[in-house]
N, C-alpha and C positions, 0 to 999 in steps of 0.2 A: 219600542225604541229598544229597550234593554235586552229583550230577546234577539234582535238585530244585532246589536253590539256582541253580546254573549256569543251568537252563532259566528260571528265574524272572527272572534277570538279563539273559539274553539278550532275553526277550519284553518285560522292562520297558525295555531299551535301544531296541527295535525301535518299540513305541509310543511313547515320547518322541520318537524320531526322526521319526515321521510326524507328531506333534504339531507338531514344530519346522517340519518342511516346510509344514504347513498354515499355522501362523502368519506364516511367512515369504512364503507366498503371498498370505495376508492382508494383511499389510503393504504388499508390493508393489499389490496392486489398490488398497488404501487410498490408497497414494501416488500411483498414477496418477489416481484420482479428484480427488484435490485439486489436481494440475496441470492437470487438465482444466478444473476451476473457476476457477483462476486464469487459465487461457488465455481462458475466457469473459469473465472480468471485464477483463483485458486489452483485448480485443477491444471491450467496450464503452467503456471509457475512451478507446481510441483515436478511436473514432468521434465522441466528444464533444471532444476535443482538437483533432481536424482540423476541426470544424464544417460538414462536408459536408451533413449532415442538418438543420441549423437556419438558420433564416431570420431573419438578424438585420438585416434594413434598417429594422425600425422603431426600432431603438436608435442610428442614425446622427444625427449633428448637422448641422442645416441652416447653412451658413457665412453665410447671411444673418443669422439670430439672433445669431451670435456679435459683430455690429457693435453691437448694444444693449446689450452689458455694458460698464459704464464700466471703464478702466483704473485699476488700483491702484498709485500712485506709491511706490515705495521710500521708507522713512524712513531716511536717510542719517545722521541726527545722532544716532548711538548713542553713548552716552558710558560707558567702561568704569570711571570713578574710582569709582563706586559699589562695583565688584566688589573693588575692591582696599583698600576701608576698613577699619580696625582697630576703630572705635568701636562696631562692631555688637555 
């Protein structure tokens, strides 16, 4: 009886050890896949941030067009007395 129980525990521990190794390998493979996806996304974002593949010449402003925009003069007569009033 003791030998059968001992054999059962040895087999059970061996099987669970194999499962632990396989799950560890699966987790490692999953982690590697996630990191590869992050690297691909990073490479794609870097292409965007560096702007080497984009033609932005259509968005440039012509300096001659800026002359037709009127200047807005600042309003320097700001009065703070209304801010400190107590009767509101």
